[in-house]
mmCIF file of the N, C-alpha and C atoms, coordinates in Angstrom:
data_MODEL
# 
_entry.id   MODEL 
# 
loop_
_atom_site.group_PDB 
_atom_site.id 
_atom_site.type_symbol 
_atom_site.label_atom_id 
_atom_site.label_alt_id 
_atom_site.label_comp_id 
_atom_site.label_asym_id 
_atom_site.label_entity_id 
_atom_site.label_seq_id 
_atom_site.pdbx_PDB_ins_code 
_atom_site.Cartn_x 
_atom_site.Cartn_y 
_atom_site.Cartn_z 
_atom_site.occupancy 
_atom_site.B_iso_or_equiv 
_atom_site.pdbx_formal_charge 
_atom_site.auth_seq_id 
_atom_site.auth_comp_id 
_atom_site.auth_asym_id 
_atom_site.auth_atom_id 
_atom_site.pdbx_PDB_model_num 
ATOM 1   N N  . MET A 1 1  ? 18.873  -0.252 19.249  1.00 0.00 ? 1  MET A N  1 
ATOM 2   C CA . MET A 1 1  ? 17.527  -0.028 19.727  1.00 0.00 ? 1  MET A CA 1 
ATOM 3   C C  . MET A 1 1  ? 17.274  -1.002 20.877  1.00 0.00 ? 1  MET A C  1 
ATOM 4   N N  . SER A 1 2  ? 16.723  -0.475 21.958  1.00 0.00 ? 2  SER A N  1 
ATOM 5   C CA . SER A 1 2  ? 16.476  -1.318 23.122  1.00 0.00 ? 2  SER A CA 1 
ATOM 6   C C  . SER A 1 2  ? 15.267  -2.212 22.879  1.00 0.00 ? 2  SER A C  1 
ATOM 7   N N  . PHE A 1 3  ? 15.150  -3.209 23.729  1.00 0.00 ? 3  PHE A N  1 
ATOM 8   C CA . PHE A 1 3  ? 14.022  -4.131 23.621  1.00 0.00 ? 3  PHE A CA 1 
ATOM 9   C C  . PHE A 1 3  ? 12.710  -3.378 23.798  1.00 0.00 ? 3  PHE A C  1 
ATOM 10  N N  . PHE A 1 4  ? 12.652  -2.469 24.775  1.00 0.00 ? 4  PHE A N  1 
ATOM 11  C CA . PHE A 1 4  ? 11.432  -1.709 25.027  1.00 0.00 ? 4  PHE A CA 1 
ATOM 12  C C  . PHE A 1 4  ? 11.047  -0.872 23.805  1.00 0.00 ? 4  PHE A C  1 
ATOM 13  N N  . SER A 1 5  ? 12.028  -0.203 23.192  1.00 0.00 ? 5  SER A N  1 
ATOM 14  C CA . SER A 1 5  ? 11.760  0.602  21.996  1.00 0.00 ? 5  SER A CA 1 
ATOM 15  C C  . SER A 1 5  ? 11.241  -0.259 20.856  1.00 0.00 ? 5  SER A C  1 
ATOM 16  N N  . SER A 1 6  ? 11.793  -1.458 20.709  1.00 0.00 ? 6  SER A N  1 
ATOM 17  C CA . SER A 1 6  ? 11.348  -2.368 19.656  1.00 0.00 ? 6  SER A CA 1 
ATOM 18  C C  . SER A 1 6  ? 9.909   -2.791 19.880  1.00 0.00 ? 6  SER A C  1 
ATOM 19  N N  . VAL A 1 7  ? 9.550   -3.091 21.124  1.00 0.00 ? 7  VAL A N  1 
ATOM 20  C CA . VAL A 1 7  ? 8.187   -3.509 21.448  1.00 0.00 ? 7  VAL A CA 1 
ATOM 21  C C  . VAL A 1 7  ? 7.217   -2.372 21.186  1.00 0.00 ? 7  VAL A C  1 
ATOM 22  N N  . VAL A 1 8  ? 7.575   -1.159 21.585  1.00 0.00 ? 8  VAL A N  1 
ATOM 23  C CA . VAL A 1 8  ? 6.712   -0.001 21.363  1.00 0.00 ? 8  VAL A CA 1 
ATOM 24  C C  . VAL A 1 8  ? 6.524   0.243  19.870  1.00 0.00 ? 8  VAL A C  1 
ATOM 25  N N  . LEU A 1 9  ? 7.587   0.144  19.091  1.00 0.00 ? 9  LEU A N  1 
ATOM 26  C CA . LEU A 1 9  ? 7.503   0.342  17.650  1.00 0.00 ? 9  LEU A CA 1 
ATOM 27  C C  . LEU A 1 9  ? 6.597   -0.699 17.004  1.00 0.00 ? 9  LEU A C  1 
ATOM 28  N N  . VAL A 1 10 ? 6.757   -1.953 17.360  1.00 0.00 ? 10 VAL A N  1 
ATOM 29  C CA . VAL A 1 10 ? 5.926   -3.020 16.797  1.00 0.00 ? 10 VAL A CA 1 
ATOM 30  C C  . VAL A 1 10 ? 4.472   -2.804 17.188  1.00 0.00 ? 10 VAL A C  1 
ATOM 31  N N  . PHE A 1 11 ? 4.224   -2.421 18.421  1.00 0.00 ? 11 PHE A N  1 
ATOM 32  C CA . PHE A 1 11 ? 2.859   -2.175 18.886  1.00 0.00 ? 11 PHE A CA 1 
ATOM 33  C C  . PHE A 1 11 ? 2.232   -1.009 18.116  1.00 0.00 ? 11 PHE A C  1 
ATOM 34  N N  . ALA A 1 12 ? 2.994   0.076  17.914  1.00 0.00 ? 12 ALA A N  1 
ATOM 35  C CA . ALA A 1 12 ? 2.480   1.246  17.187  1.00 0.00 ? 12 ALA A CA 1 
ATOM 36  C C  . ALA A 1 12 ? 2.148   0.902  15.746  1.00 0.00 ? 12 ALA A C  1 
ATOM 37  N N  . VAL A 1 13 ? 2.995   0.126  15.099  1.00 0.00 ? 13 VAL A N  1 
ATOM 38  C CA . VAL A 1 13 ? 2.741   -0.274 13.714  1.00 0.00 ? 13 VAL A CA 1 
ATOM 39  C C  . VAL A 1 13 ? 1.504   -1.168 13.644  1.00 0.00 ? 13 VAL A C  1 
ATOM 40  N N  . ALA A 1 14 ? 1.356   -2.072 14.593  1.00 0.00 ? 14 ALA A N  1 
ATOM 41  C CA . ALA A 1 14 ? 0.197   -2.964 14.596  1.00 0.00 ? 14 ALA A CA 1 
ATOM 42  C C  . ALA A 1 14 ? -1.092  -2.180 14.798  1.00 0.00 ? 14 ALA A C  1 
ATOM 43  N N  . ILE A 1 15 ? -1.094  -1.259 15.728  1.00 0.00 ? 15 ILE A N  1 
ATOM 44  C CA . ILE A 1 15 ? -2.288  -0.450 15.979  1.00 0.00 ? 15 ILE A CA 1 
ATOM 45  C C  . ILE A 1 15 ? -2.625  0.398  14.758  1.00 0.00 ? 15 ILE A C  1 
ATOM 46  N N  . SER A 1 16 ? -1.632  1.031  14.162  1.00 0.00 ? 16 SER A N  1 
ATOM 47  C CA . SER A 1 16 ? -1.907  1.905  13.023  1.00 0.00 ? 16 SER A CA 1 
ATOM 48  C C  . SER A 1 16 ? -2.410  1.126  11.819  1.00 0.00 ? 16 SER A C  1 
ATOM 49  N N  . SER A 1 17 ? -1.929  -0.084 11.623  1.00 0.00 ? 17 SER A N  1 
ATOM 50  C CA . SER A 1 17 ? -2.406  -0.857 10.480  1.00 0.00 ? 17 SER A CA 1 
ATOM 51  C C  . SER A 1 17 ? -3.820  -1.341 10.704  1.00 0.00 ? 17 SER A C  1 
ATOM 52  N N  . VAL A 1 18 ? -4.182  -1.646 11.933  1.00 0.00 ? 18 VAL A N  1 
ATOM 53  C CA . VAL A 1 18 ? -5.548  -2.084 12.246  1.00 0.00 ? 18 VAL A CA 1 
ATOM 54  C C  . VAL A 1 18 ? -6.511  -0.915 12.111  1.00 0.00 ? 18 VAL A C  1 
ATOM 55  N N  . ALA A 1 19 ? -6.104  0.255  12.555  1.00 0.00 ? 19 ALA A N  1 
ATOM 56  C CA . ALA A 1 19 ? -6.980  1.424  12.542  1.00 0.00 ? 19 ALA A CA 1 
ATOM 57  C C  . ALA A 1 19 ? -7.035  2.085  11.170  1.00 0.00 ? 19 ALA A C  1 
ATOM 58  N N  . GLY A 1 20 ? -6.213  1.650  10.233  1.00 0.00 ? 20 GLY A N  1 
ATOM 59  C CA . GLY A 1 20 ? -6.196  2.272  8.909   1.00 0.00 ? 20 GLY A CA 1 
ATOM 60  C C  . GLY A 1 20 ? -5.474  3.606  8.900   1.00 0.00 ? 20 GLY A C  1 
ATOM 61  N N  . PHE A 1 21 ? -4.717  3.871  9.927   1.00 0.00 ? 21 PHE A N  1 
ATOM 62  C CA . PHE A 1 21 ? -3.989  5.132  10.046  1.00 0.00 ? 21 PHE A CA 1 
ATOM 63  C C  . PHE A 1 21 ? -2.734  5.101  9.190   1.00 0.00 ? 21 PHE A C  1 
ATOM 64  N N  . THR A 1 22 ? -2.491  6.183  8.491   1.00 0.00 ? 22 THR A N  1 
ATOM 65  C CA . THR A 1 22 ? -1.227  6.335  7.780   1.00 0.00 ? 22 THR A CA 1 
ATOM 66  C C  . THR A 1 22 ? -0.498  7.511  8.414   1.00 0.00 ? 22 THR A C  1 
ATOM 67  N N  . PRO A 1 23 ? 0.810   7.437  8.542   1.00 0.00 ? 23 PRO A N  1 
ATOM 68  C CA . PRO A 1 23 ? 1.535   8.513  9.211   1.00 0.00 ? 23 PRO A CA 1 
ATOM 69  C C  . PRO A 1 23 ? 1.504   9.838  8.453   1.00 0.00 ? 23 PRO A C  1 
ATOM 70  N N  . TYR A 1 24 ? 1.177   9.808  7.191   1.00 0.00 ? 24 TYR A N  1 
ATOM 71  C CA . TYR A 1 24 ? 1.108   11.019 6.399   1.00 0.00 ? 24 TYR A CA 1 
ATOM 72  C C  . TYR A 1 24 ? -0.329  11.221 5.957   1.00 0.00 ? 24 TYR A C  1 
ATOM 73  N N  . GLY A 1 25 ? -0.850  12.425 6.185   1.00 0.00 ? 25 GLY A N  1 
ATOM 74  C CA . GLY A 1 25 ? -2.223  12.707 5.811   1.00 0.00 ? 25 GLY A CA 1 
ATOM 75  C C  . GLY A 1 25 ? -2.391  12.796 4.304   1.00 0.00 ? 25 GLY A C  1 
ATOM 76  N N  . GLN A 1 26 ? -3.626  12.746 3.886   1.00 0.00 ? 26 GLN A N  1 
ATOM 77  C CA . GLN A 1 26 ? -3.975  12.860 2.477   1.00 0.00 ? 26 GLN A CA 1 
ATOM 78  C C  . GLN A 1 26 ? -4.089  14.339 2.120   1.00 0.00 ? 26 GLN A C  1 
ATOM 79  N N  . THR A 1 27 ? -3.780  14.692 0.880   1.00 0.00 ? 27 THR A N  1 
ATOM 80  C CA . THR A 1 27 ? -3.917  16.067 0.406   1.00 0.00 ? 27 THR A CA 1 
ATOM 81  C C  . THR A 1 27 ? -5.089  16.149 -0.549  1.00 0.00 ? 27 THR A C  1 
ATOM 82  N N  . PHE A 1 28 ? -5.993  17.088 -0.272  1.00 0.00 ? 28 PHE A N  1 
ATOM 83  C CA . PHE A 1 28 ? -7.155  17.321 -1.121  1.00 0.00 ? 28 PHE A CA 1 
ATOM 84  C C  . PHE A 1 28 ? -6.953  18.627 -1.876  1.00 0.00 ? 28 PHE A C  1 
ATOM 85  N N  . GLN A 1 29 ? -7.200  18.619 -3.184  1.00 0.00 ? 29 GLN A N  1 
ATOM 86  C CA . GLN A 1 29 ? -7.130  19.811 -4.020  1.00 0.00 ? 29 GLN A CA 1 
ATOM 87  C C  . GLN A 1 29 ? -8.561  20.265 -4.309  1.00 0.00 ? 29 GLN A C  1 
ATOM 88  N N  . VAL A 1 30 ? -8.898  21.501 -3.935  1.00 0.00 ? 30 VAL A N  1 
ATOM 89  C CA . VAL A 1 30 ? -10.231 22.049 -4.172  1.00 0.00 ? 30 VAL A CA 1 
ATOM 90  C C  . VAL A 1 30 ? -10.095 23.227 -5.124  1.00 0.00 ? 30 VAL A C  1 
ATOM 91  N N  . GLN A 1 31 ? -10.790 23.153 -6.264  1.00 0.00 ? 31 GLN A N  1 
ATOM 92  C CA . GLN A 1 31 ? -10.788 24.226 -7.250  1.00 0.00 ? 31 GLN A CA 1 
ATOM 93  C C  . GLN A 1 31 ? -11.916 25.196 -6.896  1.00 0.00 ? 31 GLN A C  1 
ATOM 94  N N  . VAL A 1 32 ? -11.579 26.486 -6.785  1.00 0.00 ? 32 VAL A N  1 
ATOM 95  C CA . VAL A 1 32 ? -12.566 27.506 -6.434  1.00 0.00 ? 32 VAL A CA 1 
ATOM 96  C C  . VAL A 1 32 ? -12.693 28.476 -7.599  1.00 0.00 ? 32 VAL A C  1 
ATOM 97  N N  . GLY A 1 33 ? -13.899 28.543 -8.200  1.00 0.00 ? 33 GLY A N  1 
ATOM 98  C CA . GLY A 1 33 ? -14.149 29.479 -9.288  1.00 0.00 ? 33 GLY A CA 1 
ATOM 99  C C  . GLY A 1 33 ? -13.582 29.067 -10.627 1.00 0.00 ? 33 GLY A C  1 
ATOM 100 N N  . ALA A 1 34 ? -13.372 27.779 -10.853 1.00 0.00 ? 34 ALA A N  1 
ATOM 101 C CA . ALA A 1 34 ? -12.844 27.316 -12.141 1.00 0.00 ? 34 ALA A CA 1 
ATOM 102 C C  . ALA A 1 34 ? -13.838 27.604 -13.257 1.00 0.00 ? 34 ALA A C  1 
ATOM 103 N N  . ASN A 1 35 ? -13.345 27.979 -14.416 1.00 0.00 ? 35 ASN A N  1 
ATOM 104 C CA . ASN A 1 35 ? -14.162 28.276 -15.605 1.00 0.00 ? 35 ASN A CA 1 
ATOM 105 C C  . ASN A 1 35 ? -15.168 29.394 -15.367 1.00 0.00 ? 35 ASN A C  1 
ATOM 106 N N  . GLY A 1 36 ? -14.861 30.305 -14.449 1.00 0.00 ? 36 GLY A N  1 
ATOM 107 C CA . GLY A 1 36 ? -15.749 31.430 -14.185 1.00 0.00 ? 36 GLY A CA 1 
ATOM 108 C C  . GLY A 1 36 ? -16.944 31.089 -13.325 1.00 0.00 ? 36 GLY A C  1 
ATOM 109 N N  . ASN A 1 37 ? -17.058 29.858 -12.869 1.00 0.00 ? 37 ASN A N  1 
ATOM 110 C CA . ASN A 1 37 ? -18.181 29.460 -12.018 1.00 0.00 ? 37 ASN A CA 1 
ATOM 111 C C  . ASN A 1 37 ? -17.819 29.716 -10.558 1.00 0.00 ? 37 ASN A C  1 
ATOM 112 N N  . LEU A 1 38 ? -18.735 30.254 -9.801  1.00 0.00 ? 38 LEU A N  1 
ATOM 113 C CA . LEU A 1 38 ? -18.490 30.498 -8.387  1.00 0.00 ? 38 LEU A CA 1 
ATOM 114 C C  . LEU A 1 38 ? -18.849 29.243 -7.590  1.00 0.00 ? 38 LEU A C  1 
ATOM 115 N N  . THR A 1 39 ? -18.044 28.214 -7.779  1.00 0.00 ? 39 THR A N  1 
ATOM 116 C CA . THR A 1 39 ? -18.300 26.932 -7.139  1.00 0.00 ? 39 THR A CA 1 
ATOM 117 C C  . THR A 1 39 ? -17.002 26.348 -6.586  1.00 0.00 ? 39 THR A C  1 
ATOM 118 N N  . PHE A 1 40 ? -17.176 25.348 -5.735  1.00 0.00 ? 40 PHE A N  1 
ATOM 119 C CA . PHE A 1 40 ? -16.063 24.557 -5.237  1.00 0.00 ? 40 PHE A CA 1 
ATOM 120 C C  . PHE A 1 40 ? -16.112 23.202 -5.933  1.00 0.00 ? 40 PHE A C  1 
ATOM 121 N N  . ASP A 1 41 ? -14.952 22.712 -6.356  1.00 0.00 ? 41 ASP A N  1 
ATOM 122 C CA . ASP A 1 41 ? -14.901 21.393 -6.993  1.00 0.00 ? 41 ASP A CA 1 
ATOM 123 C C  . ASP A 1 41 ? -13.735 20.608 -6.400  1.00 0.00 ? 41 ASP A C  1 
ATOM 124 N N  . PRO A 1 42 ? -14.008 19.574 -5.641  1.00 0.00 ? 42 PRO A N  1 
ATOM 125 C CA . PRO A 1 42 ? -15.293 18.973 -5.334  1.00 0.00 ? 42 PRO A CA 1 
ATOM 126 C C  . PRO A 1 42 ? -16.072 19.813 -4.321  1.00 0.00 ? 42 PRO A C  1 
ATOM 127 N N  . GLU A 1 43 ? -17.386 19.616 -4.305  1.00 0.00 ? 43 GLU A N  1 
ATOM 128 C CA . GLU A 1 43 ? -18.232 20.372 -3.396  1.00 0.00 ? 43 GLU A CA 1 
ATOM 129 C C  . GLU A 1 43 ? -18.012 19.960 -1.948  1.00 0.00 ? 43 GLU A C  1 
ATOM 130 N N  . THR A 1 44 ? -17.775 18.688 -1.715  1.00 0.00 ? 44 THR A N  1 
ATOM 131 C CA . THR A 1 44 ? -17.554 18.203 -0.354  1.00 0.00 ? 44 THR A CA 1 
ATOM 132 C C  . THR A 1 44 ? -16.353 17.258 -0.334  1.00 0.00 ? 44 THR A C  1 
ATOM 133 N N  . ILE A 1 45 ? -15.701 17.227 0.804   1.00 0.00 ? 45 ILE A N  1 
ATOM 134 C CA . ILE A 1 45 ? -14.638 16.263 1.046   1.00 0.00 ? 45 ILE A CA 1 
ATOM 135 C C  . ILE A 1 45 ? -14.800 15.766 2.472   1.00 0.00 ? 45 ILE A C  1 
ATOM 136 N N  . ILE A 1 46 ? -14.206 14.658 2.771   1.00 0.00 ? 46 ILE A N  1 
ATOM 137 C CA . ILE A 1 46 ? -14.172 14.150 4.139   1.00 0.00 ? 46 ILE A CA 1 
ATOM 138 C C  . ILE A 1 46 ? -12.693 14.087 4.530   1.00 0.00 ? 46 ILE A C  1 
ATOM 139 N N  . ALA A 1 47 ? -12.275 15.077 5.303   1.00 0.00 ? 47 ALA A N  1 
ATOM 140 C CA . ALA A 1 47 ? -10.875 15.169 5.717   1.00 0.00 ? 47 ALA A CA 1 
ATOM 141 C C  . ALA A 1 47 ? -10.752 14.719 7.162   1.00 0.00 ? 47 ALA A C  1 
ATOM 142 N N  . ASN A 1 48 ? -9.651  14.099 7.452   1.00 0.00 ? 48 ASN A N  1 
ATOM 143 C CA . ASN A 1 48 ? -9.346  13.659 8.808   1.00 0.00 ? 48 ASN A CA 1 
ATOM 144 C C  . ASN A 1 48 ? -8.267  14.549 9.394   1.00 0.00 ? 48 ASN A C  1 
ATOM 145 N N  . VAL A 1 49 ? -8.080  14.450 10.689  1.00 0.00 ? 49 VAL A N  1 
ATOM 146 C CA . VAL A 1 49 ? -6.994  15.171 11.345  1.00 0.00 ? 49 VAL A CA 1 
ATOM 147 C C  . VAL A 1 49 ? -5.687  14.749 10.696  1.00 0.00 ? 49 VAL A C  1 
ATOM 148 N N  . GLY A 1 50 ? -4.879  15.719 10.318  1.00 0.00 ? 50 GLY A N  1 
ATOM 149 C CA . GLY A 1 50 ? -3.608  15.438 9.659   1.00 0.00 ? 50 GLY A CA 1 
ATOM 150 C C  . GLY A 1 50 ? -3.670  15.571 8.150   1.00 0.00 ? 50 GLY A C  1 
ATOM 151 N N  . ASP A 1 51 ? -4.876  15.634 7.580   1.00 0.00 ? 51 ASP A N  1 
ATOM 152 C CA . ASP A 1 51 ? -5.022  15.840 6.142   1.00 0.00 ? 51 ASP A CA 1 
ATOM 153 C C  . ASP A 1 51 ? -4.786  17.312 5.811   1.00 0.00 ? 51 ASP A C  1 
ATOM 154 N N  . THR A 1 52 ? -4.498  17.582 4.545   1.00 0.00 ? 52 THR A N  1 
ATOM 155 C CA . THR A 1 52 ? -4.276  18.943 4.072   1.00 0.00 ? 52 THR A CA 1 
ATOM 156 C C  . THR A 1 52 ? -5.291  19.252 2.984   1.00 0.00 ? 52 THR A C  1 
ATOM 157 N N  . VAL A 1 53 ? -5.900  20.436 3.071   1.00 0.00 ? 53 VAL A N  1 
ATOM 158 C CA . VAL A 1 53 ? -6.823  20.900 2.038   1.00 0.00 ? 53 VAL A CA 1 
ATOM 159 C C  . VAL A 1 53 ? -6.185  22.105 1.371   1.00 0.00 ? 53 VAL A C  1 
ATOM 160 N N  . VAL A 1 54 ? -5.963  22.013 0.054   1.00 0.00 ? 54 VAL A N  1 
ATOM 161 C CA . VAL A 1 54 ? -5.355  23.100 -0.712  1.00 0.00 ? 54 VAL A CA 1 
ATOM 162 C C  . VAL A 1 54 ? -6.439  23.699 -1.600  1.00 0.00 ? 54 VAL A C  1 
ATOM 163 N N  . TYR A 1 55 ? -6.704  24.994 -1.412  1.00 0.00 ? 55 TYR A N  1 
ATOM 164 C CA . TYR A 1 55 ? -7.691  25.694 -2.222  1.00 0.00 ? 55 TYR A CA 1 
ATOM 165 C C  . TYR A 1 55 ? -6.969  26.409 -3.356  1.00 0.00 ? 55 TYR A C  1 
ATOM 166 N N  . ASN A 1 56 ? -7.360  26.107 -4.590  1.00 0.00 ? 56 ASN A N  1 
ATOM 167 C CA . ASN A 1 56 ? -6.796  26.755 -5.777  1.00 0.00 ? 56 ASN A CA 1 
ATOM 168 C C  . ASN A 1 56 ? -7.832  27.739 -6.308  1.00 0.00 ? 56 ASN A C  1 
ATOM 169 N N  . PHE A 1 57 ? -7.575  29.029 -6.117  1.00 0.00 ? 57 PHE A N  1 
ATOM 170 C CA . PHE A 1 57 ? -8.516  30.066 -6.532  1.00 0.00 ? 57 PHE A CA 1 
ATOM 171 C C  . PHE A 1 57 ? -8.229  30.482 -7.967  1.00 0.00 ? 57 PHE A C  1 
ATOM 172 N N  . HIS A 1 58 ? -9.290  30.571 -8.777  1.00 0.00 ? 58 HIS A N  1 
ATOM 173 C CA . HIS A 1 58 ? -9.199  30.965 -10.179 1.00 0.00 ? 58 HIS A CA 1 
ATOM 174 C C  . HIS A 1 58 ? -9.780  32.370 -10.335 1.00 0.00 ? 58 HIS A C  1 
ATOM 175 N N  . PRO A 1 59 ? -9.275  33.135 -11.307 1.00 0.00 ? 59 PRO A N  1 
ATOM 176 C CA . PRO A 1 59 ? -9.789  34.497 -11.490 1.00 0.00 ? 59 PRO A CA 1 
ATOM 177 C C  . PRO A 1 59 ? -11.207 34.509 -12.048 1.00 0.00 ? 59 PRO A C  1 
ATOM 178 N N  . LYS A 1 60 ? -11.907 35.605 -11.764 1.00 0.00 ? 60 LYS A N  1 
ATOM 179 C CA . LYS A 1 60 ? -13.244 35.794 -12.324 1.00 0.00 ? 60 LYS A CA 1 
ATOM 180 C C  . LYS A 1 60 ? -13.120 36.033 -13.821 1.00 0.00 ? 60 LYS A C  1 
ATOM 181 N N  . VAL A 1 61 ? -14.084 35.521 -14.587 1.00 0.00 ? 61 VAL A N  1 
ATOM 182 C CA . VAL A 1 61 ? -14.097 35.724 -16.031 1.00 0.00 ? 61 VAL A CA 1 
ATOM 183 C C  . VAL A 1 61 ? -15.024 36.895 -16.323 1.00 0.00 ? 61 VAL A C  1 
ATOM 184 N N  . GLY A 1 62 ? -14.569 37.819 -17.149 1.00 0.00 ? 62 GLY A N  1 
ATOM 185 C CA . GLY A 1 62 ? -15.400 38.962 -17.518 1.00 0.00 ? 62 GLY A CA 1 
ATOM 186 C C  . GLY A 1 62 ? -15.132 40.158 -16.624 1.00 0.00 ? 62 GLY A C  1 
ATOM 187 N N  . PHE A 1 63 ? -15.539 41.309 -17.095 1.00 0.00 ? 63 PHE A N  1 
ATOM 188 C CA . PHE A 1 63 ? -15.346 42.527 -16.332 1.00 0.00 ? 63 PHE A CA 1 
ATOM 189 C C  . PHE A 1 63 ? -16.599 43.366 -16.401 1.00 0.00 ? 63 PHE A C  1 
ATOM 190 N N  . PRO A 1 64 ? -17.054 44.002 -15.399 1.00 0.00 ? 64 PRO A N  1 
ATOM 191 C CA . PRO A 1 64 ? -16.532 43.983 -14.035 1.00 0.00 ? 64 PRO A CA 1 
ATOM 192 C C  . PRO A 1 64 ? -17.094 42.843 -13.202 1.00 0.00 ? 64 PRO A C  1 
ATOM 193 N N  . PHE A 1 65 ? -18.059 42.093 -13.730 1.00 0.00 ? 65 PHE A N  1 
ATOM 194 C CA . PHE A 1 65 ? -18.643 41.017 -12.919 1.00 0.00 ? 65 PHE A CA 1 
ATOM 195 C C  . PHE A 1 65 ? -18.331 39.716 -13.567 1.00 0.00 ? 65 PHE A C  1 
# 
C-alpha cells in the first residue's frame, strides 16, 4: 500500500468515526398486519441512507374480511 493510500485510509476512518458513520447500514424489520391488525410495527422508524427496511406482511385473519 502506498503512502498516499495509507493517508487516505486513515483520514476516511477518522472522519467516519467522528461522524458516527458505519460502513454497513442498519436493517429495520417492520411487521405489517401482525395478529390480524392492519398496522405497522413499529409505526415509525428513522432510517438513514444505506439502511435497509424489510417489510414482513402477515395474512389477514378471518374470511372474507
